[in-house]
KEBATI-333628 format. One record per residue (C-alpha): residue in one letter; x, y, z. Coordinates in steps of 0.5 Angstrom, whole numbers, padded with zeros to 4 digits, always signed. Each point is the difference from the previous one (the first is absolute). Layout:
REM KEBATI-333628
aXYZ ...
This chain:
REM KEBATI-333628
m+0203+0075+0003 k-0007-0003+0002 w-0005+0005+0002 d-0003+0000+0006 r-0006+0005+0001 r-0001-0001+0007 s+0008+0002+0001 q-0001+0005-0004 r-0005+0003+0004 r+0004-0001+0006 r+0005+0004-0003 g-0005+0006-0002 a+0002+0000-0007 e-0005+0003-0005 i-0004-0004-0005 s+0001+0001-0007 p-0007+0002-0004 d+0003-0005-0005 e-0001-0006+0006 i-0007+0002+0001 f-0003+0001-0007 l+0001-0004-0005 d+0001+0002-0007 a-0007-0002-0004 k+0004-0002-0006 n+0003-0005+0004 l-0007-0003+0003 p-0002-0007-0003 g-0006+0000-0005 f-0006-0002+0006 e-0007+0000-0002 y-0003+0003+0005 g-0007-0001-0002 r+0001-0007+0001 l+0003+0001+0007 e+0007-0001-0002 g+0005+0003+0004 r-0004+0000+0006 l+0002-0003+0007 e-0005-0006+0002 r-0002+0000+0007 p-0002-0007+0003 l-0006-0002+0003 t-0001+0001+0007 r-0002-0006+0005 r-0007+0002+0002 a-0002+0001-0008 v+0002-0007-0001 i-0004-0003+0006 s-0006+0004-0002 m+0000-0003-0007 g+0001-0007+0002 a-0006+0001+0005 l-0004+0002-0005 f+0002-0005-0005 m-0001-0005+0005 l-0007+0003+0002 f-0002-0001-0007 g+0002-0007+0000 f-0004-0002+0006 i-0006+0003-0003 i+0001-0004-0007 f+0001-0006+0004 g-0006+0000+0005 r-0004+0002-0006 t+0002-0006-0004 f+0000-0005+0006 f-0007+0003+0001 l-0003-0001-0007 q+0004-0007-0001 l+0000-0004+0006 v-0006+0003+0005 h-0005+0002-0006 g+0003-0004-0006 s-0005-0006+0000 s-0006+0005+0001 f+0003+0004-0006 a+0001-0006-0004 y-0007-0002+0001 r-0003+0007-0002 a+0005+0000-0006 e-0003-0007-0002 y-0007+0000+0001 n-0003+0007+0001 q+0001+0002-0008 l-0006-0003-0002 q-0007-0001+0004 k-0006-0004-0003 q-0006+0003+0003 l-0008-0002+0000 l-0004+0005-0004 i-0007-0001+0004 p-0006+0001-0004 e-0006+0004+0002 r-0005-0004+0004 g-0007-0001-0002 l-0006+0003+0003 l-0005-0003+0005 y-0008+0002-0001 d-0006-0002+0003 r-0006-0002-0004 n-0002+0007+0000 n+0006+0003-0003 a+0003+0003+0007 l+0007+0000+0000 l+0003-0005+0005 a+0007+0000-0001 w+0004+0005-0004 n+0008+0002-0001 n+0003+0006+0003 p+0007+0003-0002 a+0005-0001+0006 w+0008+0000+0001 r+0005-0004+0003 v+0007+0001+0003 v+0005-0005-0001 v+0007-0001+0002 r+0004-0004-0006 a+0002-0007+0003 k+0007+0000-0003 h+0002+0006+0004 v-0003-0004+0006 m+0007-0002+0002 e+0003-0005+0006 q+0003+0006+0004 g-0004+0003+0006 t+0001+0007-0002 l-0004+0000-0006 e-0006-0004+0004 d+0001+0005+0005 d-0001+0006-0005 i-0006-0004-0003 t-0003+0000+0007 a+0001+0007+0001 f-0003+0001-0007 a-0006-0004+0002 g-0001+0004+0006 k+0000+0007-0004 i-0005-0004-0004 s-0005-0001+0006 d+0001+0007+0002 a-0002+0002-0007 l-0006-0004-0001 l-0002+0000+0007 r-0001-0007+0001 e+0003-0006+0004 a+0007-0001+0001 l+0002-0003-0007 t+0007-0003+0004 e-0004-0006+0003 r+0003-0006-0003 l+0004+0004-0004 a+0006-0005+0000 e-0004-0006-0001 r-0003+0004-0007 i+0007+0002-0002 a+0002-0008+0001 r-0006-0002-0004 a+0002+0005-0006 r+0007-0002+0000 a-0002-0008+0000 q-0006+0002-0005 n+0005+0005-0005 t-0006+0005+0001 d+0000+0007+0001 l-0002+0002+0007 l-0007+0003+0001 v+0000+0006+0005 a-0006+0004+0000 e-0007+0000-0004 i-0003+0007-0001 f-0007+0000-0002 n-0002+0008-0001 w+0003+0005-0005 e+0002+0005+0005 t+0004-0004+0004 a+0004-0003-0006 q+0001+0007-0002 r+0003+0002+0007 f+0004-0006+0001 p+0008+0001+0000 r+0003-0002-0006 t+0007-0001+0002 a+0004-0004+0006 s+0007-0001+0002 r+0003-0006-0003 i-0006-0003-0002 p-0002-0001-0007 f-0008+0000+0000 a-0006+0001-0004 v-0007+0003+0000 e-0004-0004-0005 q-0007+0000-0002 f-0004-0006+0000 t-0008-0002+0001 s-0004-0001+0006 r-0007-0002+0001 s-0006+0003+0003 y-0006-0002+0003 d-0007+0002+0001 r-0001+0002+0007 r-0007-0003+0001 q-0001-0005+0005 g-0001-0008-0001 l+0004+0000-0007 a+0007-0002+0003 h-0001-0008+0000 v-0003+0000-0007 i+0005+0005-0003 g+0007-0002+0004 y+0006+0004+0000 l+0007+0000-0003 g+0007-0002+0003 r+0007-0002-0002 s+0001-0005-0004 e+0003-0006+0004 n+0003-0003-0006 p+0004+0005-0003 d+0004-0001-0007 t+0007-0001+0003 n+0003+0001-0007 m-0003+0008+0001 l+0007+0003+0002 a-0004+0006+0002 f-0005+0001+0005 s-0007+0000-0002 p-0007+0002+0003 h-0004-0005-0002 l-0006-0001+0004 e-0005-0006-0001 g-0007-0002+0003 k+0000-0003+0006 a-0007-0001+0002 g-0007+0001-0004 a-0001+0001-0007 e+0007+0004+0000 n+0003-0007+0001 f-0005-0005-0003 y+0001+0004-0007 e+0007+0002+0001 t+0002-0002-0007 v-0006+0004-0003 l+0001+0006+0004 g+0008+0000+0000 g+0001+0000-0007 r+0007-0003-0003 p+0006+0004+0003 g+0006+0002-0005 t+0007+0001+0001 r+0005+0005-0002 i+0008+0001+0001 v+0003+0006+0003 e+0007+0002+0000 f+0003+0003+0006 n+0007+0004+0001 s+0005-0002+0006 l-0004+0006+0004 g-0007-0004-0001 e-0002+0005-0005 r-0005-0002-0005 v+0004+0001-0007 e-0005-0004-0005 e-0006-0005+0000 y-0004-0004-0005 t-0006-0004+0000 q+0001-0007-0001 a-0008-0002+0000 s-0005+0005+0001 p-0005-0001+0006 q-0007-0002-0002 s-0006+0003+0004 g-0005-0004+0004 e-0007-0001-0001 s-0005+0004+0004 i-0006-0005+0003 m-0007+0002+0002 l-0002-0004+0006 t-0007-0002+0001 v-0001+0003+0007 d-0004+0007+0001 a+0005+0004+0005 e-0006+0004+0003 l-0003-0007+0002 s+0006-0003+0003 e+0001+0006+0004 r-0007+0000+0003 l+0000-0007+0002 f+0007+0001+0003 q-0002+0006+0004 i-0006-0004+0003 i+0004-0006+0002 e+0005+0005+0003 q-0006+0003+0004 v-0003-0006+0002 v+0007-0003+0002 r+0002+0005+0004 e-0006+0001+0004 r-0002-0007+0001 g+0007-0002+0002 f+0002-0005-0006 s+0007-0001-0002 g-0001+0001-0008 g-0005-0001-0005 g-0001-0001-0008 g-0005+0000-0005 i-0001-0001-0007 v-0006+0001-0005 l+0000-0004-0007 d-0004+0000-0006 i-0003-0007+0000 a-0001+0000-0008 s+0007+0002-0002 g+0004-0001+0007 e+0003+0007-0001 v+0002+0002+0007 l-0004+0007+0001 a+0003+0001+0007 l+0006-0003+0004 t+0002+0003+0007 s+0004-0003+0006 y+0001+0004+0007 p+0005+0003+0002 e+0004+0001-0006 y+0006+0003-0002 d+0003+0006-0003 a+0002-0001-0007 t+0003+0006-0002 i+0005+0000+0007 l+0002-0007-0002 t+0001+0001-0007 q+0005+0006+0002 g+0003-0004+0006 r-0001+0006+0004 p-0001+0002+0006 a+0003-0006+0003 s-0004+0002+0007 a-0007-0001-0004 i+0003-0006-0003 g+0002-0003+0006 a-0007+0002+0003 m-0004-0004-0005 v+0005-0006+0001 a-0001+0000+0007 d-0008+0001+0000 p-0003-0006+0003 g-0006+0001-0005 k+0004-0003-0005 p-0001+0006-0006 f+0004-0004-0005 f-0005-0006+0001 n-0005+0000-0005 r-0006-0004+0004 v-0004-0001-0006 v+0005-0004-0004 q+0005-0002+0005 g-0005-0001+0006 l-0001-0007+0002 y-0006+0000+0005 s-0005-0005+0002 p-0007+0002-0004 g-0005-0002+0006 s-0007+0000-0003 i+0001+0003-0006 f+0003-0007-0002 k-0007-0003+0001 p-0003+0002-0007 v+0005-0005-0003 i-0002-0005+0004 a-0007+0001-0002 v+0001+0000-0007 g+0004-0007+0001 a-0006-0003+0004 l-0005+0002-0005 e+0005-0002-0006 e+0001-0007+0003 g-0007-0001+0003 t+0002+0000+0007 v-0007+0004+0002 l-0005+0003-0004 p-0001+0008+0000 d-0006-0001+0005 r+0002-0005+0004 a+0000+0003+0007 v+0005-0002+0006 f-0001+0002+0007 s+0005+0004+0004 s-0001+0000+0007 g+0006+0003+0001 s+0005-0005+0000 i+0001-0008-0002 s+0004-0005+0003 v+0004-0006-0002 p+0001-0006+0004 n+0007-0001+0002 p+0003-0007-0002 y+0005+0001+0006 d-0005+0002+0006 k-0007+0000-0001 d-0002+0005+0005 k+0004+0005-0003 p-0003+0001-0007 s+0003+0005-0005 v-0004+0007+0000 f+0000+0004-0006 y-0004+0007+0001 d-0004+0004-0004 w+0000+0008+0002 k-0007+0000+0002 a-0006-0005-0001 h-0003+0001-0007 g-0006-0005+0001 w-0001-0003-0007 v+0004+0002-0006 d+0000-0001-0007 m+0006+0002-0005 r-0003+0007-0001 r-0001+0001+0007 a+0006-0003+0002 l+0004+0004-0004 a-0004+0006+0002 v+0001-0001+0007 s+0007-0004+0000 s-0002-0006+0003 n+0006-0004+0002 v-0004-0006+0002 y-0003+0000-0007 f+0007+0000-0003 y+0003-0005+0005 s-0006-0005-0003 v+0001+0001-0007 g+0008+0001+0000 g+0002-0006+0005 g-0007-0003+0001 f-0004-0001+0006 g-0007-0004+0001 d-0003-0002-0007 v+0004+0005-0004 a+0006-0004-0003 g+0004+0007-0001 l+0005+0001-0005 g+0007-0002+0003 i+0007+0003+0000 e+0002-0002-0007 r-0007+0002-0003 i+0001+0007+0004 k+0007+0001-0003 l-0002-0002-0007 y-0006+0006+0000 a+0005+0005+0003 s+0005-0002-0005 r-0005+0001-0006 f-0002+0007+0003 g+0008+0002+0000 l+0002-0001+0007 g+0006-0003+0002 k+0004+0002-0006 l+0002+0007-0003 s-0005+0004-0004 g+0005+0003-0005 i-0001+0007+0002 d+0005+0005-0003 l+0004+0002+0006 p+0006-0003+0004 g+0000-0005+0006 e-0007-0003-0001 e-0002-0005+0005 g-0004-0006-0002 g-0003-0002+0007 f-0001-0007+0003 i-0005-0005+0000 p+0001-0006+0006 d-0001-0007-0001 p+0002-0006+0003 a+0007-0001-0003 w+0002+0007+0003 k-0002-0001+0007 a+0004-0007+0000 a+0006+0004-0002 q-0001+0006+0004 t-0003-0003+0007 a+0002-0005+0005 d-0007-0002-0001 a-0001-0003-0007 t-0007-0002+0000 w-0005+0004-0004 r-0006+0000+0004 i-0007+0003-0001 g+0001+0006+0004 d+0006+0002-0005 t-0005+0000-0005 y-0005+0004+0004 n+0005+0005+0001 v+0001+0001-0007 s-0007+0000-0002 i-0001+0006+0004 g+0007+0003-0003 q+0004-0001+0006 g+0005-0006+0001 g+0006+0002-0004 l-0003+0002-0006 q+0003+0007-0003 v-0002+0004-0005 t+0001+0007-0003 p-0005+0006+0000 l+0002+0000-0008 q-0002-0007+0000 m-0007+0001+0004 a-0002+0006-0005 v+0001-0005-0006 v-0004-0005+0004 a-0006+0005+0000 a+0001+0002-0007 e-0001-0007-0002 i-0006-0001+0004 a-0003+0007-0003 n+0002-0002-0007 g-0003-0007-0001 g+0006-0004+0001 m+0006+0003-0004 l+0007+0000+0003 v+0002+0007-0001 h+0008+0002-0001 p+0001+0006+0005 h+0005+0005-0004 l+0002+0008+0001 q+0002+0001-0008 k-0005+0003-0004 e+0002-0003-0006 v+0005-0006-0002 h+0003+0002-0007 g+0004-0006-0004 v+0006+0001-0004 d-0004+0003-0006 g-0003+0005+0004 e-0007-0003+0000 t-0004-0001+0007 k+0000-0007+0003 t-0007+0000+0003 s+0000-0007+0001 y+0005+0000+0005 f-0004+0002+0005 a-0006-0004-0002 a-0005-0003+0005 k+0000-0008+0000 p-0006-0004+0003 i+0002-0004+0006 g-0006-0005-0001 l-0005+0002+0005 s-0007+0000-0001 a-0004+0006-0001 s-0006-0003+0005 s+0005-0001+0006 l+0003+0007-0001 a-0006+0003+0000 v-0002-0003+0007 v+0006+0003+0002 r-0001+0007-0002 e-0007+0000+0003 g+0003-0002+0006 m+0005+0005+0000 r-0005+0005-0002 r-0004-0002+0006 a+0006+0001+0005 v-0001+0008-0002 t-0007+0000+0001 e-0001-0004+0006 g+0007-0003+0002 t+0007+0002+0002 a+0001+0005-0005 q-0006+0004+0001 a+0005+0006+0000 l+0000+0000-0007 q-0008+0001-0001 r-0004+0006-0001 l+0005+0003-0005 n-0002+0002-0007 v+0004-0006-0003 t-0002-0007+0002 v+0005-0004+0003 a+0001-0008+0001 a+0006-0001+0005 k+0003-0005+0005 t+0003+0002+0006 g+0005-0004+0004 t+0004+0001+0007 a+0006-0005+0000 e+0003-0001+0007 i+0007+0001+0002 g+0004-0004+0005 s-0004+0000+0007 g-0006+0003-0004 k+0000+0007+0003 r+0003+0003-0006 v-0003-0001-0007 n+0000+0002-0007 s-0006+0003-0003 w-0002-0002-0007 v-0006+0002-0005 i+0000-0002-0007 g-0006+0001-0005 f-0002+0003-0007 a-0005+0005-0003 p-0005+0002-0002 y-0003-0007+0001 e-0005+0000-0006 r+0006+0001-0005 p+0007+0000+0004 r+0005+0005-0003 i+0005-0001+0006 a+0003-0005+0005 f+0003+0002+0007 a+0004-0002+0006 v+0002+0004+0006 v+0004-0003+0006 l+0002+0004+0006 e+0005-0004+0004 d+0002-0001+0008 g-0006+0003+0003 d-0004-0001+0006 a-0005-0005+0000 h-0005+0004+0003 n+0000+0005-0005 l-0006+0001-0004 i+0003+0005-0005 g+0004-0004-0005 a+0001-0001-0008 p-0008+0000-0001 f+0000+0007+0002 v+0006+0002-0004 m-0004-0003-0006 r-0006+0004+0001 q+0004+0007+0001 f+0003-0002-0007 l-0006-0002-0003 e-0004+0007+0002 w+0006+0004-0003 v+0000-0004-0006 q-0008+0002-0001 g+0002+0007+0000 h+0007+0000-0003 a+0001-0006-0005 v-0007-0003-0001 q+0002-0002-0007 y+0003-0006+0004 i-0007-0003+0003 v-0004+0001-0006 p-0003-0006-0002 s+0003-0004-0005 p-0003-0004-0006 p-0001-0007+0001 l+0006-0004-0001 s+0001-0006-0005 g-0004-0006+0003 q-0002+0004+0007 t-0006-0002+0003 s-0005+0006+0002 f+0001+0002+0007 r-0006+0001+0005 v-0001+0007+0001 a+0000+0002+0007 a-0007+0002+0003 d-0001+0007+0001 n+0000-0001+0008 e+0007-0003-0001 v+0003+0006-0002 
């Protein structure tokens, strides 16, 4: 009979112990350590759902990261993997130093530090660019500088295009470099040392020394940023190949994080050579200060001056006012100061001595005088009467003659007297011809001006030199509607006007040639020129004769001396040194504004130096100008640099000069 437990309970029958407890001998052989014989409990629905959600979350994370790396940033990481392992870097050599003639240090090197962001990490994503912008702001705060985020997007684009690292900041002092933050979120950057340039803080030297700036022709094969600076003006520019040396190269290996792993040098850099300049720093500074004072007090817009050794052509002083700050330009900061220099109406970047083209006015008359004597147009003692003007008949209207004025009526003047008082009528006559004086004519005027070095480059070792201009009939025909060259045009050129343009440098050379007996000097700034073998090449700057007679030059020297003792240059008399000079006032536009000139040499008996000073755009009624500058300068030289005005030994082939009488000094 089938046993029914439930029915048995309903009937109230008792259960036998044998029905409850099994006999241990009858149990199967379960291994309880392996969970055999245990009842299995099934998982709940909640547990299944939780586990499924967890696996799905992990799946989404892995898929999202894969999508981000492969699709969003795939090209960037591929670019990094391909190109960012090895970088070729320039090794910048130590730059040569600059000294003045007395061994005073004018330009030297200092350690500095640059902050660069690796260009290979400057990706296309806007997020990293935003990080760099924020990072640049932090750097700006740390360095107390203007915002470095200016034009950042443009700089990032250029870094990508040129395959170079991005310069973020430059630090020029050790304290700032030490406290500079070394980490930044997501941006692989480095703080690296390089060499900066410092300059003598004395005034008057900027246009001679120059400054440095970023190379405009970077080596596109250099994969890493290079802080290569090159000369942009002055001797720094002209002697770049000498001062700059030869860069070396090295290969640097980086890991995927932009960290430097290993490096080795391909080629060692060669340091630049130091150069001694011919200028005297104190001499240039004093000349600059005097020019600055007169320009400011008398309403000129600027000025410049130069002092030459008449025998060697060495430039002893060369200065232009206003000037720039070479240290600020080289460091590229602060931007506000650089902007002020660029916007300065005084044009501080303009070297007036070498690049300034001016009408010479009456300082051109010694050239006319030499030409007239050489050609026999007049004898030195031939007198011409100056009533204050001359009249030339008008071929088109006899009732309206052309009148050419002198600045005053001088009466009878010979050549020496005409140079002393600067008679226009005399030089109208000997230049263009008047009455029974035939005159040189424009072609011979141009010939002698060219002999003196006008209308062409002097070859000075400074960049940007202008050669000036000597007008002639061909020029007038090409430039003006009235192509006819008239005698009035020759008259204007004869007194240094009418399209004639010269530089102060050229006129200092003219003064030197008159002083040294007709030798064309080569103005230069480098004290010595060395050949490949290291020997000094003195012949490079050797003076050359220009084919003028000693007697003609002697007459002109005497006339320039009389200009100091009794004529227009009397501001230069009563000094402890005898001076010969010629002044000039060149009209600008309507004649209400003028350029003030003086050229000359000293000492008169045995010259050592020649000089030229120009003050530009001053009031025509002002009586204080370039001659006053030169007087103040020579007074200072007498007390502080007398070695430059000690009479020199006679030059080869030079005739004796007339010694001034006691009452002339």
